[in-house]
C-alpha positions in Angstrom: -2.1 -1.3 6.8 -5.3 -2.8 8.1 -5.2 -6.6 8.4 -6.6 -9.4 10.4 -10.1 -10.8 11.3 -11.8 -9.9 14.6 -15.1 -11.2 16.0 -17.2 -8.8 18.1 -20.8 -8.0 19.1 -22.9 -5.0 18.4 -24.7 -3.9 21.6 -28.4 -2.9 21.9 -27.5 0.8 21.1 -25.8 -0.2 17.8 -22.2 0.2 19.1 -19.3 -2.1 18.4 -15.8 -2.2 19.7 -13.1 -1.5 17.2 -10.0 -3.7 18.1 -6.9 -1.7 19.0 -4.9 -3.0 16.0 -7.7 -1.7 13.7 -8.1 1.5 15.7 -4.4 2.2 15.2 -4.7 1.8 11.4 -7.9 3.9 11.2 -6.7 6.8 13.3 -9.0 9.2 15.2 -11.1 10.1 12.2 -12.7 7.6 9.9 -15.7 7.1 7.6 -18.2 4.2 7.6 -20.2 3.6 4.4 -22.0 0.9 2.5 -19.7 -1.7 0.8 -20.0 -4.4 -1.8 -21.3 -7.8 -0.9 -23.7 -6.4 1.8 -20.9 -5.4 4.2 -19.7 -2.0 5.4 -16.5 -0.3 4.4 -14.5 1.6 7.1 -11.9 4.0 5.7 -9.3 6.0 7.5 -9.9 9.7 6.8 -7.0 10.0 4.3 -8.1 7.0 2.3 -11.7 8.2 2.3 -10.6 11.6 1.0 -8.7 9.8 -1.9 -11.8 7.6 -2.6 -14.2 10.6 -2.4 -12.0 12.6 -4.8 -12.4 9.8 -7.3 -16.1 9.7 -6.8 -16.3 13.5 -7.2 -14.4 13.2 -10.5 -17.1 10.9 -12.0 -19.4 12.5 -14.6 -22.4 12.4 -12.3 -24.3 15.1 -14.2 -24.5 13.1 -17.4 -23.9 9.5 -16.5 -26.7 7.7 -14.5 -24.4 4.8 -13.4 -21.8 7.3 -12.2 -24.5 9.0 -10.1 -25.8 5.7 -8.7 -22.2 4.7 -7.8 -21.6 8.0 -6.0 -25.0 7.8 -4.3 -24.3 4.3 -3.0 -21.0 5.3 -1.3 -21.3 9.0 -0.5 -25.0 9.0 0.3 -24.6 6.4 3.1 -21.2 7.7 4.4 -21.0 8.7 8.1 -18.2 10.0 10.2 -17.0 7.4 12.7 -15.8 8.3 16.2 -14.7 6.3 19.2 -15.9 6.6 22.8 -13.6 6.0 25.7 -14.2 2.2 25.5 -13.1 2.1 21.9 -16.6 1.7 20.5 -18.2 3.3 17.5 -21.9 3.7 16.7 -23.0 2.0 13.5 -26.1 4.0 12.3 -29.3 1.9 12.0 -29.5 2.5 8.2 -26.0 0.9 7.8 -26.8 -1.9 10.2 -29.9 -2.7 8.2 -28.1 -2.6 4.9 -25.4 -5.1 6.1 -27.8 -7.2 8.1 -25.8 -6.5 11.3 -27.7 -7.7 14.4 -25.4 -9.0 17.1 -22.4 -11.0 16.0 -20.1 -9.2 13.5 -16.7 -9.7 12.0 -14.3 -6.9 11.3 -11.8 -7.6 8.6 -8.7 -5.6 7.7 -8.4 -5.2 4.0 -5.2 -3.1 3.7 -6.5 0.4 2.9 -9.8 -0.1 4.6 -11.6 -2.4 7.0 -14.9 -4.2 6.4 -17.7 -5.0 8.9 -19.7 -8.2 8.1 -22.5 -10.1 9.7 -20.8 -13.1 11.1 -23.0 -15.7 9.4 -22.6 -13.9 6.0 -18.9 -13.7 6.5 -18.6 -17.4 7.3 -20.7 -18.3 4.2 -18.7 -16.0 1.9 -15.4 -17.2 3.4 -16.4 -20.9 3.0 -17.1 -20.2 -0.7 -13.7 -18.6 -1.2 -11.9 -21.5 0.6 -13.7 -24.0 -1.7 -12.7 -22.1 -4.8 -9.3 -20.7 -3.9 -7.3 -22.6 -6.6 -9.5 -21.3 -9.3 -9.4 -17.8 -7.8 -5.6 -17.9 -7.6 -5.4 -19.0 -11.2 -7.6 -16.0 -12.3 -5.4 -13.7 -10.2 -2.2 -15.0 -11.9 -3.8 -14.4 -15.3 -4.3 -10.8 -14.2 -0.6 -10.5 -13.3 -0.7 -11.3 -9.6 1.8 -13.9 -8.3 1.9 -15.7 -5.0 
């Protein structure tokens, strides 16, 4: 399981260090793609394959929203790899999408990791912290218990 929050920097060439605890969860092959909330999703290869199978099962020939959904994730997906220093290159199109410049936060989310611009992460996290009781109540109504 991918978990934890790690702050890092992206270098001038667009590379960032993947912390060893996250690297262990991702494995040697992983996929980086656009994510919700203007962040990037990072999937271990097996999780990406499951997700992609679901995308491929969508009725993309006849359903415009299904096509758009598949374009969003599959169209921006790139294979990630690590250099000897444990860094991976984030392509410029993905850096632009997620507004990644220098300071980033890598967050483990169980089956995937997310890469956020640090300022955006701090703002989103502050909003969650401010509303956590209401969010927890909504989750309980959905069957989740703490």
